[in-house]
N, C-alpha and C positions, 0 to 999 in steps of 0.2 A: 422432215422435220418433226418435232414429237411434239406436241400440245402442252403447253404449260398452263395450269391456273392460280393464282393467288389465293391464298388464305389468312382469316383475320381472326386472331386467337385472342381473348382476353384472360388476364391472369390478374393475380393481386403482383403487387409491385415485389415484394419478396421473394415470389417464386422466379420471377424476371430476373433478378437480381442474383438469385441461386443458379439459374441457367448460365448468367455470363461469369459467375465466378469459378463454376465445377464443371461447367459441360463446352464450351466453347475454347477450341483449340487454335493456339494462335492467333491469325488471321482470318480464322473461320467466322462467317456470318452467321446471325441468327437464325436465319432460313435454313441455311446449309446444317445447323445444330437439329434443328425441328424436322428436316428432311431425314438425317441420320437416322434418329431416334425413330421417328414413324417406320421407317424403313428395317430397323431392329425388333421394333414391335409385331409388325407382321411377319416377319421371319420366324417368329416364335408362336404365332397361331397354329393350333393343331389343324390339320388338315383330315377332316373326318375319313374320308375316302382311302389316304394312306392308310392312315390308323387302320383299317375293314380290312387293307392289302396286306400290311402286316401280321394282322391277327389269321388270315385266310392262309398265308404260306405256313404258318405253324401249324395250321389244322391239317393241312395236306402231306406236310412233312415235318411230322413233332423231333423234336431234338431228344437224344437219347442218352445215357450214360452221365459221364459227369456235367453236360451242358443242356441237362432237363429244362424245359423252362419253368417248372414251379417245383420247387424243391418240397411244398407244402399244400396244401387243401386252401390258405390265405390268398395267397396270390392269385390261384387262379379264379377264386371268387372274387377278389379286384378287378381281374380283368373283365370277369363277366359282367361288373356293375357297368362298366364303361359306356356312355349313351351311344345309342346306336341312330343311323339316321337312315 
């Protein structure tokens, strides 16, 4: 059985009303909405290790021809500025 924790969130009444009006689907509870929003947000957080693996794969086997990864130096410069951990 997985563990469940409770979370209390304080927010302005207007925000709660907007949540109820715009994000609650049918008979879905507020808890389900907040859980869905957090899961969605977490799925969009960048994984620095995955980004580094992706960049390393292009260093090892660079694309060529029509599929060249950087059509100009600007793209390569932006990738070089990505934070490293």
